One Martini backbone bead per residue (centre of mass of N, CA, C, O) as a GRO file, in nm:
protein
  305
    1MET     BB    1   0.102   0.038   0.013
    2SER     BB    2   0.075   0.367  -0.016
    3LYS     BB    3   0.187   0.639   0.092
    4VAL     BB    4   0.085   0.932   0.273
    5ILE     BB    5   0.073   1.277   0.156
    6ALA     BB    6   0.053   1.598   0.295
    7VAL     BB    7  -0.002   1.909   0.109
    8PHE     BB    8   0.051   2.218   0.182
    9GLY     BB    9  -0.021   2.460  -0.029
   10ALA     BB   10  -0.097   2.328  -0.322
   11THR     BB   11  -0.166   2.605  -0.497
   12GLY     BB   12   0.103   2.686  -0.473
   13LYS     BB   13   0.425   2.693  -0.553
   14GLN     BB   14   0.543   2.483  -0.362
   15GLY     BB   15   0.319   2.273  -0.351
   16GLY     BB   16   0.300   2.214  -0.644
   17SER     BB   17   0.572   2.101  -0.680
   18VAL     BB   18   0.548   1.873  -0.498
   19ILE     BB   19   0.316   1.723  -0.622
   20ARG     BB   20   0.445   1.678  -0.891
   21SER     BB   21   0.692   1.509  -0.794
   22LEU     BB   22   0.531   1.291  -0.635
   23VAL     BB   23   0.383   1.179  -0.885
   24LYS     BB   24   0.640   1.084  -1.045
   25THR     BB   25   0.717   0.845  -0.840
   26ASN     BB   26   0.469   0.650  -0.763
   27LEU     BB   27   0.459   0.624  -0.426
   28TYR     BB   28   0.203   0.814  -0.369
   29ASN     BB   29  -0.058   0.940  -0.183
   30LEU     BB   30  -0.237   1.245  -0.221
   31LYS     BB   31  -0.294   1.551  -0.023
   32ALA     BB   32  -0.440   1.832  -0.131
   33ILE     BB   33  -0.415   2.132   0.040
   34THR     BB   34  -0.695   2.350   0.082
   35ARG     BB   35  -0.928   2.631   0.125
   36ASN     BB   36  -1.005   2.580  -0.199
   37SER     BB   37  -1.148   2.329  -0.394
   38LYS     BB   38  -1.287   2.528  -0.635
   39SER     BB   39  -1.048   2.606  -0.762
   40GLU     BB   40  -0.852   2.593  -1.047
   41LYS     BB   41  -0.602   2.464  -0.913
   42ALA     BB   42  -0.758   2.225  -0.770
   43LYS     BB   43  -0.875   2.101  -1.026
   44GLU     BB   44  -0.598   2.031  -1.157
   45LEU     BB   45  -0.497   1.846  -0.923
   46SER     BB   46  -0.738   1.629  -0.938
   47ASN     BB   47  -0.623   1.520  -1.225
   48LEU     BB   48  -0.406   1.379  -1.082
   49LYS     BB   49  -0.232   1.116  -0.996
   50ASN     BB   50  -0.311   1.031  -0.669
   51VAL     BB   51  -0.497   1.289  -0.624
   52VAL     BB   52  -0.645   1.465  -0.339
   53VAL     BB   53  -0.869   1.715  -0.258
   54VAL     BB   54  -0.839   1.908   0.056
   55GLU     BB   55  -1.007   2.071   0.304
   56ALA     BB   56  -0.809   2.309   0.500
   57ASP     BB   57  -0.686   2.470   0.816
   58LEU     BB   58  -0.443   2.575   1.016
   59ASP     BB   59  -0.691   2.715   1.207
   60ASN     BB   60  -0.819   2.425   1.203
   61ASN     BB   61  -0.827   2.151   1.390
   62ASP     BB   62  -1.048   1.951   1.282
   63SER     BB   63  -0.925   1.951   0.985
   64LEU     BB   64  -0.641   1.826   1.066
   65ASP     BB   65  -0.725   1.549   1.176
   66SER     BB   66  -0.870   1.445   0.907
   67VAL     BB   67  -0.601   1.476   0.725
   68LEU     BB   68  -0.377   1.310   0.892
   69GLU     BB   69  -0.518   1.065   0.880
   70GLY     BB   70  -0.303   0.815   0.753
   71CYS     BB   71  -0.036   0.944   0.737
   72TYR     BB   72   0.320   0.969   0.686
   73GLY     BB   73   0.330   1.266   0.555
   74VAL     BB   74   0.458   1.625   0.541
   75PHE     BB   75   0.394   1.926   0.382
   76LEU     BB   76   0.499   2.250   0.524
   77VAL     BB   77   0.333   2.564   0.462
   78THR     BB   78   0.303   2.863   0.577
   79ASP     BB   79   0.157   3.170   0.618
   80PHE     BB   80   0.292   3.464   0.525
   81THR     BB   81   0.067   3.662   0.649
   82ALA     BB   82   0.060   3.564   0.952
   83HIS     BB   83   0.285   3.787   1.062
   84PHE     BB   84   0.081   4.014   1.119
   85VAL     BB   85   0.029   3.814   1.354
   86LYS     BB   86   0.132   3.754   1.651
   87ASN     BB   87   0.260   3.420   1.633
   88LYS     BB   88   0.086   3.265   1.417
   89GLU     BB   89   0.303   3.102   1.249
   90ILE     BB   90   0.388   2.940   1.501
   91ASP     BB   91   0.116   2.818   1.571
   92GLN     BB   92   0.069   2.661   1.316
   93GLY     BB   93   0.327   2.483   1.321
   94VAL     BB   94   0.300   2.358   1.608
   95ASN     BB   95   0.021   2.246   1.573
   96LEU     BB   96   0.089   2.055   1.333
   97ILE     BB   97   0.293   1.889   1.479
   98ASN     BB   98   0.111   1.777   1.701
   99LYS     BB   99  -0.090   1.658   1.523
  100ALA     BB  100   0.102   1.464   1.385
  101ILE     BB  101   0.172   1.301   1.636
  102ALA     BB  102  -0.120   1.225   1.719
  103ASN     BB  103  -0.144   1.071   1.409
  104ASN     BB  104   0.130   0.914   1.339
  105VAL     BB  105   0.327   1.089   1.192
  106LYS     BB  106   0.663   1.056   1.067
  107HIS     BB  107   0.690   1.317   0.857
  108VAL     BB  108   0.821   1.652   0.850
  109VAL     BB  109   0.824   1.904   0.589
  110PHE     BB  110   0.967   2.224   0.620
  111SER     BB  111   0.933   2.569   0.519
  112GLY     BB  112   1.197   2.740   0.613
  113LEU     BB  113   1.392   2.956   0.836
  114GLU     BB  114   1.599   3.186   0.971
  115ASN     BB  115   1.733   3.380   1.214
  116VAL     BB  116   1.771   3.734   1.205
  117GLU     BB  117   1.769   3.883   1.484
  118SER     BB  118   2.030   3.712   1.594
  119GLN     BB  119   2.224   3.875   1.373
  120ILE     BB  120   2.087   4.199   1.330
  121ASN     BB  121   1.879   4.314   1.570
  122GLU     BB  122   1.634   4.250   1.367
  123PRO     BB  123   1.317   4.188   1.282
  124CYS     BB  124   1.205   3.904   1.079
  125LEU     BB  125   0.926   3.742   1.088
  126HIS     BB  126   0.915   3.536   0.832
  127PHE     BB  127   1.175   3.408   0.961
  128ASP     BB  128   1.163   3.381   1.272
  129TYR     BB  129   0.902   3.203   1.294
  130LYS     BB  130   1.010   2.974   1.135
  131ALA     BB  131   1.256   2.915   1.325
  132ALA     BB  132   1.073   2.833   1.569
  133VAL     BB  133   0.951   2.583   1.428
  134GLU     BB  134   1.207   2.435   1.376
  135ASP     BB  135   1.294   2.399   1.678
  136TYR     BB  136   1.047   2.247   1.767
  137GLY     BB  137   1.064   2.008   1.559
  138ILE     BB  138   1.347   1.905   1.662
  139LYS     BB  139   1.256   1.844   1.960
  140GLN     BB  140   1.069   1.595   1.839
  141GLU     BB  141   1.274   1.351   1.763
  142ASP     BB  142   1.121   1.121   1.956
  143LYS     BB  143   0.832   1.134   1.767
  144ILE     BB  144   0.958   1.284   1.489
  145TYR     BB  145   1.030   1.359   1.175
  146PHE     BB  146   1.240   1.659   1.102
  147THR     BB  147   1.250   1.893   0.816
  148SER     BB  148   1.436   2.166   0.684
  149LEU     BB  149   1.361   2.387   0.403
  150ARG     BB  150   1.559   2.661   0.280
  151LEU     BB  151   1.463   2.920   0.095
  152PRO     BB  152   1.509   3.145  -0.136
  153MET     BB  153   1.477   3.342  -0.373
  154TYR     BB  154   1.297   3.353  -0.649
  155TYR     BB  155   1.307   3.380  -0.986
  156GLN     BB  156   1.010   3.487  -1.004
  157GLU     BB  157   1.065   3.741  -0.827
  158VAL     BB  158   1.260   3.889  -1.004
  159VAL     BB  159   1.040   3.918  -1.264
  160SER     BB  160   0.817   4.058  -1.060
  161SER     BB  161   0.867   4.215  -0.786
  162VAL     BB  162   1.168   4.373  -0.892
  163LEU     BB  163   1.057   4.415  -1.196
  164ASN     BB  164   1.002   4.748  -1.310
  165LYS     BB  165   0.818   4.971  -1.469
  166ALA     BB  166   0.882   5.276  -1.621
  167PHE     BB  167   0.899   5.285  -1.962
  168GLY     BB  168   0.803   5.103  -2.193
  169ASN     BB  169   1.100   4.897  -2.212
  170GLN     BB  170   1.171   5.015  -1.931
  171PHE     BB  171   1.356   4.887  -1.643
  172LEU     BB  172   1.364   4.813  -1.279
  173LEU     BB  173   1.590   4.704  -1.034
  174ASN     BB  174   1.440   4.668  -0.700
  175ILE     BB  175   1.705   4.605  -0.522
  176PRO     BB  176   1.814   4.659  -0.175
  177MET     BB  177   2.124   4.648  -0.298
  178ASP     BB  178   2.438   4.592  -0.385
  179ALA     BB  179   2.592   4.524  -0.682
  180ASP     BB  180   2.833   4.333  -0.528
  181LYS     BB  181   2.621   4.168  -0.410
  182LYS     BB  182   2.502   3.847  -0.309
  183VAL     BB  183   2.237   3.619  -0.418
  184TYR     BB  184   2.013   3.396  -0.341
  185ILE     BB  185   1.851   3.153  -0.570
  186MET     BB  186   1.539   2.997  -0.711
  187ASN     BB  187   1.351   2.756  -0.847
  188VAL     BB  188   1.049   2.669  -0.714
  189GLU     BB  189   1.014   2.403  -0.893
  190ASP     BB  190   1.278   2.255  -0.745
  191ILE     BB  191   1.160   2.160  -0.448
  192GLY     BB  192   1.020   1.886  -0.507
  193ASN     BB  193   1.262   1.703  -0.537
  194CYS     BB  194   1.369   1.752  -0.255
  195VAL     BB  195   1.133   1.640  -0.091
  196ALA     BB  196   1.145   1.361  -0.219
  197SER     BB  197   1.426   1.294  -0.107
  198VAL     BB  198   1.373   1.322   0.192
  199LEU     BB  199   1.128   1.133   0.224
  200ALA     BB  200   1.315   0.873   0.117
  201ASP     BB  201   1.539   0.983   0.375
  202PRO     BB  202   1.493   1.026   0.700
  203GLN     BB  203   1.759   0.948   0.840
  204GLN     BB  204   1.944   1.154   0.686
  205TYR     BB  205   1.729   1.428   0.728
  206LYS     BB  206   1.698   1.444   1.026
  207SER     BB  207   1.718   1.733   1.206
  208GLN     BB  208   1.739   1.947   0.956
  209LYS     BB  209   1.893   2.237   0.808
  210ILE     BB  210   1.821   2.322   0.467
  211GLY     BB  211   1.996   2.490   0.223
  212LEU     BB  212   1.870   2.627  -0.064
  213CYS     BB  213   1.987   2.641  -0.429
  214GLY     BB  214   2.049   2.765  -0.782
  215ASP     BB  215   2.200   3.043  -0.711
  216TYR     BB  216   2.490   3.289  -0.704
  217LEU     BB  217   2.454   3.641  -0.733
  218LYS     BB  218   2.516   3.933  -0.843
  219ILE     BB  219   2.342   4.202  -0.909
  220SER     BB  220   2.504   4.270  -1.172
  221ASP     BB  221   2.445   3.981  -1.293
  222LEU     BB  222   2.156   3.993  -1.312
  223LEU     BB  223   2.140   4.242  -1.497
  224MET     BB  224   2.292   4.108  -1.730
  225LEU     BB  225   2.089   3.873  -1.780
  226LEU     BB  226   1.841   4.036  -1.840
  227ASN     BB  227   1.946   4.182  -2.081
  228GLN     BB  228   2.030   3.931  -2.243
  229GLU     BB  229   1.738   3.763  -2.232
  230LEU     BB  230   1.505   4.025  -2.253
  231SER     BB  231   1.489   4.111  -2.522
  232PRO     BB  232   1.392   4.443  -2.545
  233LEU     BB  233   1.448   4.476  -2.266
  234LYS     BB  234   1.550   4.733  -2.033
  235VAL     BB  235   1.780   4.717  -1.756
  236ARG     BB  236   1.800   4.893  -1.449
  237PHE     BB  237   2.016   5.005  -1.184
  238PRO     BB  238   1.974   5.258  -0.943
  239GLY     BB  239   2.059   5.147  -0.675
  240GLY     BB  240   2.073   5.074  -0.348
  241TRP     BB  241   2.002   5.355  -0.225
  242PHE     BB  242   1.735   5.394  -0.376
  243ASN     BB  243   1.597   5.138  -0.301
  244ARG     BB  244   1.602   5.183   0.009
  245PHE     BB  245   1.437   5.444  -0.005
  246LEU     BB  246   1.181   5.307  -0.106
  247PHE     BB  247   1.142   5.103   0.134
  248ARG     BB  248   1.143   5.335   0.356
  249ASN     BB  249   0.962   5.604   0.205
  250VAL     BB  250   0.736   5.481  -0.019
  251LEU     BB  251   0.662   5.205   0.030
  252SER     BB  252   0.309   5.055   0.153
  253PHE     BB  253   0.299   4.747   0.172
  254PRO     BB  254   0.232   4.482   0.327
  255GLY     BB  255   0.546   4.408   0.476
  256VAL     BB  256   0.779   4.603   0.390
  257LYS     BB  257   0.970   4.590   0.640
  258ASP     BB  258   1.033   4.290   0.621
  259ILE     BB  259   1.166   4.308   0.335
  260ARG     BB  260   1.383   4.526   0.397
  261ILE     BB  261   1.529   4.352   0.612
  262MET     BB  262   1.590   4.106   0.442
  263PHE     BB  263   1.783   4.273   0.248
  264ASP     BB  264   1.976   4.356   0.466
  265TYR     BB  265   2.060   4.064   0.518
  266PHE     BB  266   2.170   4.001   0.235
  267ASN     BB  267   2.380   4.239   0.222
  268LEU     BB  268   2.551   4.108   0.466
  269GLN     BB  269   2.621   3.810   0.392
  270LEU     BB  270   2.471   3.572   0.599
  271MET     BB  271   2.365   3.381   0.421
  272LYS     BB  272   2.307   3.014   0.395
  273ARG     BB  273   2.388   2.780   0.132
  274ASP     BB  274   2.358   2.458  -0.047
  275ALA     BB  275   2.444   2.347  -0.359
  276ASP     BB  276   2.546   2.053  -0.341
  277LEU     BB  277   2.292   1.944  -0.176
  278THR     BB  278   2.081   2.030  -0.375
  279LYS     BB  279   2.187   1.849  -0.621
  280LYS     BB  280   2.150   1.587  -0.465
  281LEU     BB  281   1.832   1.626  -0.427
  282ASN     BB  282   1.849   1.794  -0.728
  283PRO     BB  283   2.003   1.739  -1.039
  284GLU     BB  284   1.782   1.937  -1.204
  285VAL     BB  285   1.887   2.202  -1.121
  286VAL     BB  286   1.868   2.548  -1.211
  287ASP     BB  287   1.990   2.813  -1.340
  288PHE     BB  288   1.910   3.139  -1.420
  289ALA     BB  289   1.995   3.130  -1.723
  290THR     BB  290   1.824   2.890  -1.805
  291TRP     BB  291   1.555   2.986  -1.703
  292LEU     BB  292   1.540   3.241  -1.883
  293LYS     BB  293   1.550   3.109  -2.153
  294LYS     BB  294   1.303   2.930  -2.130
  295ASN     BB  295   1.107   3.193  -2.019
  296ARG     BB  296   1.123   3.453  -2.199
  297ASN     BB  297   0.855   3.479  -2.365
  298GLU     BB  298   0.675   3.501  -2.094
  299ILE     BB  299   0.803   3.742  -1.969
  300VAL     BB  300   0.785   3.954  -2.188
  301SER     BB  301   0.480   3.944  -2.219
  302SER     BB  302   0.406   4.023  -1.932
  303LYS     BB  303   0.563   4.301  -1.938
  304THR     BB  304   0.404   4.411  -2.228
  305ALA     BB  305   0.082   4.390  -2.165
   0.00000   0.00000   0.00000
């Protein structure tokens, strides 16, 4: 009988990657967990082999018990926006781990991050809260296997969130870092194979915090590749000082302070990721240049629409 894996955030970028990778292994029956089983993305998942879409909510204990019953493993991604409410993301993660233990789940693979405040004396809540969940999960090692996979910024975020139109075909790379500083990045679609490898060898990866990456580039190299691959778009980097001014004094979206502190942390070059281990977990991981080439037409179309 195939093991059952519950994948939270199944209609999101990380969860969707995990679902698709686990389907390819043909080793598991999958519960694709979402808060809305009637969404188009949920319907697409329901058409995949050995996938059942199930409604549940990390804030609803009763729904968690019914979802986790009979599961061997869980892929857990907490709600990014939960950090707007003090400690909510911690509560979500800790509660899920406790529920997994109560339902005899054997392995939780968590999408975690490191504690930033302990390194730079400024809280970065969507990092720090995940770090607290990591620590709690590892402390339960006598009751359950727990592995944290720490992702960096996605390639997808580079071409969407921080590549912004100025006018015509002119774009600005609004990353608040210095041009000579390096940043870890990764194709979010590559996380799925990493999760599959970890689930396949719990003894090897239990109680670990594994930093993943697909590339490690200077901001100036990002700029070069964007201009090289996305012609006729022309991309300029207005400077770290200008972008930091934007994030501190102009931008006002929810969570902007957290994002600004995250980039301050990146700029200090304190983040650590393991490219060799990432390639061991997923030999098919792609670098940024390869990903840009493959997705060039779609990116240019989306930016010029």
